[in-house]
N, C-alpha and C positions, 0 to 999 in steps of 0.2 A: 726509407720513405715508408711512411705509417699508412697502414691501410685497414678498414674497418668494413666488417661485412655485417649487411644488415638481413636480418631473416624475417620474412613476412609470414604470418600465419594467418590462415583463412578460417573464420569460426563459421560453421553451421550449426542454427538452434534447430530444434526439433520442437514443432509446436504440440503442446499435451491438449490444450483446448483453448478457443477462443469463442467471443461473442460480442456482436455489434449490436443486437437486439432490433435489426433492421426488421426482423419478421414481427415485430410488434410483442414478442415472448420473452418470457424469463422461467420458461416451464422446467428447467434443469437446474436451477438456483433452489435452495433451500432457504428458509425464512426464521428468523430467531425474535420472538416477542410479539408484541400486539401491534408494531407499527405498520404501516399500510406500506405495500411493495407493488409497484405495477411500471408498465412500460409506456413512456409518453414520449412522443413525437421520435421513436427510436432510439430513445435513452432510458435507463432502469433508474426509476425514481422511488426514494425512501421518504416516507414523512410521517409525522405523528404529533400528537400533543399530550397535553394534561401531564400524566406522571410518568409518561414514558420519555426516557432522556437518551435511548440509544437505538441504533437498528443495525442488525447485521444480517447480511445473505452471504451463503457460501455453496461450495460445490467442488468436486473435483473431477475428473477427465472420464472416469466412469461411475457415477454415483455421487455419494457424501464425502468420500475419501480421495486423496490424491494417490495413485500407485507408488510414488517415489516422495523421499521426504526432501528431496533437492530441486528447487525448482526456481524460476523467475517468474514474477508478477507485474505485469504492467496494466494502467487503465488511466483513462480521462474522469477526471471529476470536477464537479461545479457545486461548491456548497451554497446552497440558496439561503438557506437559514441555520444557523448552527454555530458550533466552535471547531468540531473535527470534521474531516472527510479523509477517507483513505482506504486502507485494506488490513489484512492480518494474514500473515502465512503460518502453516501447520496448525490452522485453528481447529480446535474441538469443544465442543458445546460443554463436555465434562473435564476438559483438559484443565490441569491445575496453572499452565502458564501460556499465553499467547505472545507472538511478537507482533507488534502493530506498527504501521509507519503511518502518519496521519499529517495532512496540512492544517495548521493551528492558527485559527483568526486571532485569539487573544494574545499569542506567543509572536505572530509574523514570522512564523519559523515552520520548518519540516522538522518533526520531531518522532523519533524512534522509541517506544516504549514496551515494557515488558507488564503484559495485563492479566491480572487475576481477577476473577469475579468480585473480590472484596478489596482489592488495591491496584494502584497503578503506578509503575516506576520510569521515572526518566532516564533513558539510557544515553542518548546524545542528543543534541540539537542543533540545526543549522540554519542560520538566519537566511529567510526566503520571503518575501513580499506575498501576502495573500488576501485577496477580495473577494466578497460573496460576488455572486452573478459572473465569475471570470472562470474559464475552464483551464484546468493544468494537466498537465500528462506525470503521472508518478509512477515509479518503478522500485520494486523491491525483488531481493535475491536471497535465497537461503540455501546454504551447502554446508554439510558437514556442520560444525557449531558456530558458523560464521553468518552474520547477516548484516544488510547493506541496504541503503535507499537513496533515490536522488529525485527531482522533479525540475521540470521544464514547460515552457509555454507550447503548446503544440503547434506554434508558427516557427519555432525555433530547433535546431538539433540537439539532439540528446548529449547533455553532458559527458565527455570522456572519463569523469572521475566520479566515483561515489560520494556524496556529501556527508552520510552518516553511515556508520556501523559500528558493530559490536560482536562478541562471543558469548554464545548462551548454551549451557548444557541443561537446561530445565524444560526446554521445550521437547514435544515429540511429534511424530508424522501426523499430518492433519490436513483439512482441506484449504484452499484459497478462498478468503473471505473478503469482502467490501463492508466498509464501517462507515458510519457516522454518528456523531454526539449532538445533542440538541442545546440551545440557550436558553436560560430562564425568561420568563416575562414577570415582572411585577415581583422577582422572587420566590413565586408560588408554581406557576404552570411552566412547564418545558414544552418547546417548540422546536422541532426540527424538519429541514427539506433537504435533499441533496440527491445529485442526478451523475449516474456512471455511465459510462460508454467506452467501446473498443477494449473490453478487456482480452488479454492474450498473456496466457499461461504458457511458458516452454521451458526447455532445459537449461541449466545455469550457464553462464560464462565461467570460463576459467578465472578464479581470483588473482593469477599470478599477473594477469593485465590490467589488474586494479588494485596494486596493493597499498596504496595511501588513499584515504578521504582526504577532499579538501582539508577538514577539520584537523585531521593529523598532521597535515603539512603545514598549517598554520601554527600549530603547536611547536613545530621543528624549524619554524623562521626560515623556510626555504624561499619565499618571495615576499 
């Protein structure tokens, strides 16, 4: 008679910091560039125009840096006007490379990038419908040299698998950052507007429970 033992592992995450902006403030967040940053209706709003084509705000659990290189970051994001909305992990203003996870309006996808001040490289993409004026939840994890991300509607359950993933040895420890990029108007001016809410940064999940992304499973023709 065949018997099978099933082991159940209970995972307990430790929250490093969180912010729902319900106090109307974003005083622990550092901002980059001349874009406007404000809390509106208990959400963190990034906006800008003219020559400004992106906006970034970052923090750690005790200042500008995270005390650990390994963590998971989750936020709600709503792109009002623009092309990208999402986050960066291990972010540093003077860092050579930052890893970015964004919802892309033009690509209708969840995209994972390696971003440099002078260039951007697409590492992996997962088809995902994105509309302006709609709130999505996105989650990104960095642990060791592995990075992964997923997205879903707040009314739905968190997906079991990571949608995109990559390995990278070029990044260095840094802050957790929120990011958005604007869209051109008449090919000259750029305008951006994006809302963030319910930011949670916590200790990462074991990779052993998420060994394959959906993209990798598709490549293997497993379903």
